[in-house]
N, C-alpha and C positions, 0 to 999 in steps of 0.2 A: 056644880063648885067644885066640887072634889075632883072631876075630871079634868079640870081645868090646872089645879092646880098641879095631879100626877103630869100632867102635857108639861109644865114647866120646869120639875124639877129633873123629870126628865132630859129635856133639852138642855139643862144645866151641867148636866150629867156627862150628855154627848159631849159639849164644848169642855169640859174640862178632862176628858179624854181628849181630843185634842191639840193639849197643850206639849209642848218638847221644843225640842234644836230644829231650827226651819235653818235655811240657806236660803240666802235674800239676794238676787238681780235684777235688773232693770231690766223693759222694753220702753224705750220712747220715754215719757215723763213718768209712766208708773210702775210702782214696785210691787214686787211678787215674794214669793216664800214657798218654798218645796220641801218637806217634810227631809229631814238630814238622813233619816236611813232608806231611804229613797235612791240616795245620792252615791255613784259608785265612784265618778273622780269627776275632774273640772279638767278640759283641757285646753290650748290657745285654739284659734280654729285654724283647721288645717284643711286641706284641698277635699270637697267632696264630689264623688262619682255618681254623674244623674241619672236615674232608671226610667226609662221612657214609660209611659202609659201609670204614670203616678199623680195621686192629687197637687195640686197647686203649690200647699205648704211641705210636701214632701221633697227635700233636698237632694235626696239621694242616699247614699251607702259610702263609710267610708273603711278604713283595714286599720284595726288599734290593737296590733301585738294579735292579727292574725286571726281577729274575730271579726266578721262582716255587720257593722252598725248602723243601722237606720239614722236616718237624722233628719228633724224636724225643725223647719223654720217656724217658730213660734208664733214671732209679728205676725208672719202669712196667716197662719193656725187660727190667730184672735183677729184677723181679718183688719189686721193693722197696714199701713205703708210698710215695706221694706227697704230698706235702706243699705247703704254700702260697707262693708267689714272694716272694722278698726281693728287697730292693736288691741282696743279691748275686750273687741265680741270673740267671745267663749262657745267651746261645746260644753253641756252637760252633760255627762254618760249618765243616765238615771234606769233602777230595775225598776220595771212595769209589771204587772200580772195580768191575762186576759185568756180569758176560760181555761183557768188554773194552771197558765205554763205563766215562767217567768222568762224576760229576754229584757236586754238592755235595748236603749234607745237614744241618743244624742238630741238636745234639745238646744238650737242655737240660741241665743240671748246677747242681749248688748253689751254687759259686764254684768260681773258678780260682787256683791256688797260685802256682806259678812253673815256667821251664822249667828242669829238671836236665840236666846232663850225664851220664850212666846209662854206664859202661866194663861191656864183656861181663863181666870175672869179677862184677861185679855183680848179675851176672840170671840167676838159675835156672831153669829147666823148669817151668810150671804141675804144682801137684800132680795124683798122679790120684785119684780118687775111685772108680773103678770104671765098669761100662760106662753105669750111672744115671745120672753126671753128665758132662754135656758141656762142655770146657773147650778146644775147637779154638778159643773166642774170644779166647781170651790166648797173647799171644806171649811173655810170660816174668813172673816176679817181678822188682821190683827192690828192693833191698837197701839203703837209705839209710839209715845209721847202725843206728839200733835200730828203724827203721821198715820195714817192706814196702811198695810201691805194685802194682799191680798193673797191669800194662802191656796193654791192648790190642791188638786186631788188629780194628780199626775195618770193615773192606770184611767181616768176617766176625760184627760185633756186626749189623751195618745190613744182613747180607746178607738178601735176602728179595724176592719178585714183587710185594710190597705196594710197598715203597718204591720200586723199578725205578720200574713204573706213574706214581708219582707224580712222580719228579724228571725225567721223561720229558714229564711234562705240559705 
């Protein structure tokens, strides 16, 4: 019984630590959030130079003020149907950490919504769907009124050797 209380208080403490400001954005009808401290900038969609032999979700690279930045189509990464670029489509440049190295990566989203301050009590753990479904990339589920925003751990979403090679190119 005491062990269950300790686990519950540890989980509650972990959720309180996740409270803070999140940049929210949409992909199709789904709403997501990123820790604002990971966001470097938001730019309108610009032409992306394709890079051969990259995974299907890597759109390529952009030159942003002299820095070559890999760009990931988040819809493709999440297995969603890709869509045409609109005037609301934008690239969120995020700073990710892999193997103790930090680098910038762009993620293509349908449109940015707002910055929300989400209290720890309004964040729940990601639901468990069983061993077949990996939810490690989800920081938590942010409850905002009647809606739910999927809060992403962008380091885990974008983890992989392919991006690491592009980011250090």
